[in-house]
N, C-alpha and C positions, 0 to 999 in steps of 0.2 A: 658445403654450399651456403644452403638456406642459413643454417647457423652461425656463418662467419657474418652474413649480412646482418642478423640481427642482432649482432653481438655488436659489430658496428653501430647501428640505427641509436642499440643502448646506449653504447657513448657516446655519439654526439647528440643525445637529448641531455645527456648526464651532461657533456659541455656546455649547450645553452645553458642547462639548470644552473650552471654554478657561473656564469656569464651574467644571467639575469639577475642574480642573487647580491653579485658583486654591483650589478649598474645599479639596482634598488638601494642598497647600502650607500656609495657613493653619491647617490643621490638625494638622501636622507641627508647624510653628512654635509654634503655640500647646502642644502639648502637651510640646514640647522646655522651653519656659517655664517649665512648670508643674512637670515632675520634677527640674527643676534648683533651684526655690524647695524642691519638698518635698525633695529631698535634704538641701540646707543645711539647713532644719529640724529635718530628721531628726538630722540630725552637731551641730547647736549643743546641741539636747534631751540628745543622751547624752553629749557631754561634760560641759556644765553640771551634770548631776544623778549623773554617774560609775558610768553605766548599762554593764553587760556588753555588750548588744546595742543595735543603733540599731534606736527604736521605727520602724513601718509609719505615715507618713504621710498623710493626704488634704487640699489644700487648694484652696480657691475655690469653685467647681461645675464642671459639666458644660462647661465653655467658660471658661477660666479667665484669659483675656483681657480679658473683660467688665469685671471689677475694675479695668480703666484709667480706664473709664467712670465704673463707683458711686463709684470711692475705698473700695471694702471688699471683703475679704475675706466670701463669705457664710457660710463655715464653715471650719475647719480640726479635725480631728480627727486624734490620735496615738494610736497602739492597741500593744498590749505584751499578747502571745499566750502563758499558759504561762509564767508568771513567776514563780519565789521568793522570797517574802516573809518577812523572819522574823518567826516569831511568828504567823505566818497559814498558810503554805502555799503551793502552786500557785495563782496567780490569773490571771486576764485583767482586763488593765486600760486605759481610756481614757482620754484628757482631750478633750473638743470645747469649741473655742471659736466663738459666732459671731458675723455682725458686726462682724469686727474693722476698725477706720479704719487705712486704709494710704497710703504714697504711692508714687511708680509706683518710686522707688527699691526700696521695700520688696515690693513684687512682683514686681519681678526678683528678687532676692537671698532672701529669706524671712525678712529678719531683723524677727522682731517682738517685738524686744527693748524695752519703751515703748511700746508700740500698747496700742490700749485697745479692748474687747471689750463687746458689748453682756450676753455672756450667756456663763458659764464654769460649765461641769459635767464634774463626776469622776464616772466608772463602775467598780466594781470588781464584777467576776463571779464566785462561789465555785461550783464544782460540789461532787459528791459526794464526792470526794476529799479537796477542800480542806476540806470542812465538816465532813467522817469524820474528818482528821487532828487537830481539832477536841477531838472525841467519843470518840475511840482507838477507831473502828469503821471496818474497812478495807474492809470493802464496800459501803459507805453510797451507796443508791439514792435519789435527791430526785427526785419527780414530781409532777404536780399533781393535787389531790386532787379534780377533778371532768371536766377536758379531757384526752383521752388521743391528742393530736392533737401532732407530734412541738414544732411552739413552745409551746402549751398555754395560749397568752396569759396575763394578769398574774393573780398572786393575790397575796392576803395571807394563804392557809394552804399548807402544803405535806405530802405524804406521803412519810416517811421509812421504808425498808425497809433494814435489815444487821442483824449481829449484833452484840448490845451485847455487853463482856467479863462474863464471869462466863456465858455462855448458848451453847447449841452450835446453835442454830439461829434463823434469820432473825425479825424482829419487826419490822409494821408500824405506824408510830404516826402519827395526825395533830397537827400541834403549828402554831402561830398563829406570826405574825411579824411582832413589834413593834418601836415605836420609844417610847422613855419618855424622853424629853429626849435626849439624845447615847447612852442607852444600847439596843442590841440585844436584844431580848429573845424567845428562842427556845425556845416553851413547850409542851410534851405536852398535847394535850386530850381525846385518846380515842385506844383501844387499836385498831385495827382487824383484826390477825392476830398470832396469835401459839400457842405450845404450849399446851395443854391445862394450865391451874391456874396462869396465868401471867396477871395483871391489869395495868392501868396505874402503881399505886404501887410495882411490883416493876420496872419500868424505865422509869418515867418521868425519872429523876434521868442515865441515859445519854443521851437522845433531849435535856435539856437545855444549851442554852448561852446567856451573855449578855458580851454584850464592849461595851465603849465605842468608839463608833465614832469617836470623836477618833485611836485607837488604829492605825486602820487609812488606807494611803493615799490618803485621799478629801480633803486638803485643809482638810478643816473638819470637824463632825458632819455624821451623814448627815441628808440632809432626806428620804429617800423609801428602803423595802426592798419587793423583794416578789419574788414569786417568775416565772419564766419561762424556758423552754426546760431546765427540769430544773438549772437552777441559780440562787442566791439571791443577787440582785443589791442593792447599796449604791450612791446617789447622793447626792452635797452638788451644789449648784450657790452661784452668785453672780451678780449681776447689776452690769454697767457697772466692770469690774476694769479695772485696767492689769497689763499680760500682762510676767512677767519669764520669759524662756527656760528657767530652772532649774523653774519651775512649772508648766513645761508639760507637763513629763514626768509620766506618768500614774503613777509611785512617790514624785513628791517629797512627804517630808514640809511642815506648814506652816513659814516661815522662821521661827527663833528671834526673839520680837519682843526687842529688845535692854532696853526700857525696863525689864523685870520680872529682868535679870538682876542 
């Protein structure tokens, strides 16, 4: 009886060992396939958009090989951190496409040219340094007006603190973040902290910024703007998009319309 029980335990242990080896082998193979596709996407995007550095890419889901069965990549994200955009400054940017229809060959190669995505999102994140460059305020800090936690939640207002041109001490101003058509408007509405004698009218122009979001690397005008994590985020999105490798770049401008030339 004892011997039978021991044999059963040995068989179970052996089976578990085989399963563990098989699982580890599958994980290594899955990771290798994903890494190859992601590297190919990164290189192709950098080449087509003339980027100085290859972007960071994540494709698929936690198990990349499931795409062979579903016929789609759940998500593909292309990220670039701390890149200089002429006329904008230092930004973080990303392109995210979801539910990308792919063939087995495209899953292996990472070639997404001509595929279709259910959702295409472009994100641009500007921190205090980038916004400060627009305002000529070198010590600008952006914070949530109500939530002091690191993430800060989402807000349509921001607390700006910095030393405006012509002032010797920092000033804190509450601003609204709004989209009016394609134009982004950052407008001071309340003076929170300043040297004695200053009022909102004295510093309002220093904390005012307007920009046509079609001038930003969003591929289209911004559809949402909000504060999160000490940065102002701009977001554009489109549905049922045919992808080009170039426009997967987080910094790609819209393709010129030949019909208007």
